[in-house]
N, C-alpha and C positions, 0 to 999 in steps of 0.2 A: 533448260531445255533450251534457256537464252545458248546456255556455251555453244550447245546441239544444234541450233540455228545460224549461229556466227560459226559455226567451224564451216558449215553448207556450206557455206554465200565463203567464204572466202575461197572451202576448195576452187568454187565455181567459177574464182577470179585468174585462179591459177589456170584454168582450162583455158578457160578464153588467151589468154596472156597465149601461152604459151602457143597458142594453135593458134592464131594472131602470127607472132612472130614467127615462129619454127614453121609451121607451113603453107603458108602465106605472106610474107613479109618474106623472109630466106628463101624459101623453091615455089619464086612466083609459076615456075613451066610445070605445079602441076593443078593451076586452078585447074578446071571443067571448061570453062565456054571462051573466059580471054586467052586463055595461051601466058599472057601473063595479067602480072594483080597488082590492081591500080587499090592504095592503099588508104582508105579514107578517114582524113586528118579528127574526128569525131569521133572514130572508134577510138581509134588511143586515148585521148581524153577523155574520153569517156572509163578506158581500160582502167585510168592513173585516178579519176576520181572513184568509181570500185572501189579498188583496192585502201586511200585513205576512207570512205563512208564508213568498208568497212570494221578497217583497223575503230573508228568511233564507239562503233555501232559494241565492240566486242567489251570497254564500256561499261555500259547500259542494263544494272541489275534489272529494270523494269522490264517483263516480258510486254507490257505494255506499247506504251513509248518506243523498244525492239523493235515491235513489227509496224509504228509507225514508220518507226526508218527503212526497213524496209519499204515499206508501203512507198519511200517516199522516192525511195532508189523507183520500183519502177517506174514513178512518176516521170523519174528524168529520163529513159530511153529514150521514148517516141520524137521529144522535141532536137536532141541531139542525132536522131539519124534520116531527120528529117533531111539536115546539111547532106550538097554536095558536091564537094571540094574535095577534090583529086589531089595526085603527088604521083609523078610515074614513079615507080620503084625499080632501081637495080639490081639483080640477082646476085648475091658474094658467091663469085666464084670459088671460097673454098670453102663452103661450107660441109663437113664430111666427105669432103676429103683426103690422100693420104697423106699421111705427113712425117716427116721424120725428124732427127737429133739428134748430135751430137755425141749426149747421154740423157742420163733418165737417175732420177734423183732413186725409183724405184718405183715400184709400179703403179700403182697409185697418180703419177706424173705421167702417166703415158702422152706424148706427140699430138696424139690423139686427139687428147680432151682440150687442146687449142683449136681444130674447126668440129668442136658439135652442135658449137650456138648455146645448150645448158646454160652458162654460167651465166650471161646475160638477161638471160632473162631472169632465172637463182639467183636473184646475190647472197644467197647465204649456204652456198657452193664453194665455199673459200679452199676445197682440194681439187676440184674440178676447172686445173692447170696443168701445166707441163712446164716443169722444174728441171735442173741440170744438176746434175750432177756434186758432190763437193768434192776439190779437191783435181777435177776435172785440168791436164795436160792441153793447154794453152785453151779460143778463146773457143765460148759456147757460141753455136748456133744450132734453131732452128727452122723446116720447111716441109712450103707442099707445094702436090703437084697437082695444078690444074686440070691437065689429062690430054692439054696441046696445045698448041703456041696458041694467045688471043690478048686483048689489050686490059692491059693493066693499066691504070688509072690512077688508082690510091689505093693502098693499104691504111689498115687502121687495128690501130694492136691496145685491148686494151690488158693494161699489165696486174699484178696479184696484188689482192683486199688481206688484209689479214686487219681482223677488229676492229674495220673500218677508216683503213691509212694501209697508205702503199709500202707494199712489205719487196724483197728478191727485185727493184730496180738497178735497169741495165747502167753506166754512166750512158752514157752512147744507142744506139740501133744506127746498123751501118745492111741497107737493103739489096741483096742482087736478085739478078734475075739471069734464069739459063735455057734455052732450049731442050735442049738432050738431057739435066740436070748434075754435067760433066766440068761444061766448062763457060764460066759464072763471071760477067758483068758485072759492075757495083755502081748504081741507078744511082740512091743515096748512100754516103758516105759518113759515117762515127753522126750521127743527127743530135741535138741535147734537148731535142723536144723533146726529152721522157719527164714522167713527174717524180717529184723529188722522195729519196727514201723517209717514211715516216708524214708527208704529207697526209692532209686528211683526204680519203676518199670520193672520189666525185664517180656519177656514174654515166663516162663517157672517153672515148677509148682515145688514144694521141691516134691522128690523122698526118699519110704523108704521103705528100701527089709526087706520081711518080713518070704519068704518061707515055706510055711506052711497052713493051708486048714482050711473054714468054711462057714459057706454058709452067717452071717452078718461080718459086719465090723462095730466100729464102734472107731469116732476118742475122742480120749478124752483128755476137756482139767480144768486139774486140779489147772495149779497153774495159771489161770486167761488169762488176754491179756495184753500189751504191752501196752495198750491206757491211758493215763492220762485222770486220771479220771470217767473211766467206766469200763462197768464187759462184754459188748459187744465183742464176739464172730461173725467172719467176715469169710464163706472160699467160694470163689469163683466157683469151678465146683475139684469133684472128680475123679477118674480114679483107676481102680478097673485091672492090670493083673495079 
């Protein structure tokens, strides 16, 4: 019974997290009332707290104590939700937009995997990423079509996690913009602001300030990968703001 209770609790936490991030945070235009969503900070804290407490409860073998733990979680909700601090949340312009790449390692690592929002929420989805083909001739690249020319202030890149460490990370990242997908202009050249191959994985993206404008955003990896004995570059997720 304890295991069943925990499974149900954890499933609910995952549902709340996915709804908060994918349906509200990432797609503000879906909000039925305001048209743009204001992310309530206590909600984000609550999701993290629920996850941590559910993980702790999973180790509780006594049904009575488990029930008390769930009751404590319920009592925690009203005070958190009463707070009225909000921050404006800009839309992620790249979310679920058409993506393309110079090559694909295999069908599991299609370009669209880097703009589906999934891997940021479900950190265990290690294969939910784009990966270039092994032995590709010339530099690898990945790009997304925003639909129309618009302001591009910042690009955030989540690089690949493998067993808790960074893997197949490029040596540097060049970011280019285009209005037609043919003529490209380099906005940021060979930035070394990338994680170190084999370093402990951090659940935060690498941020690149652009303050420019364009319809297509391309990540170009002219210097290849940090991975010894490989030419593969991988990206878990790309966000454009």
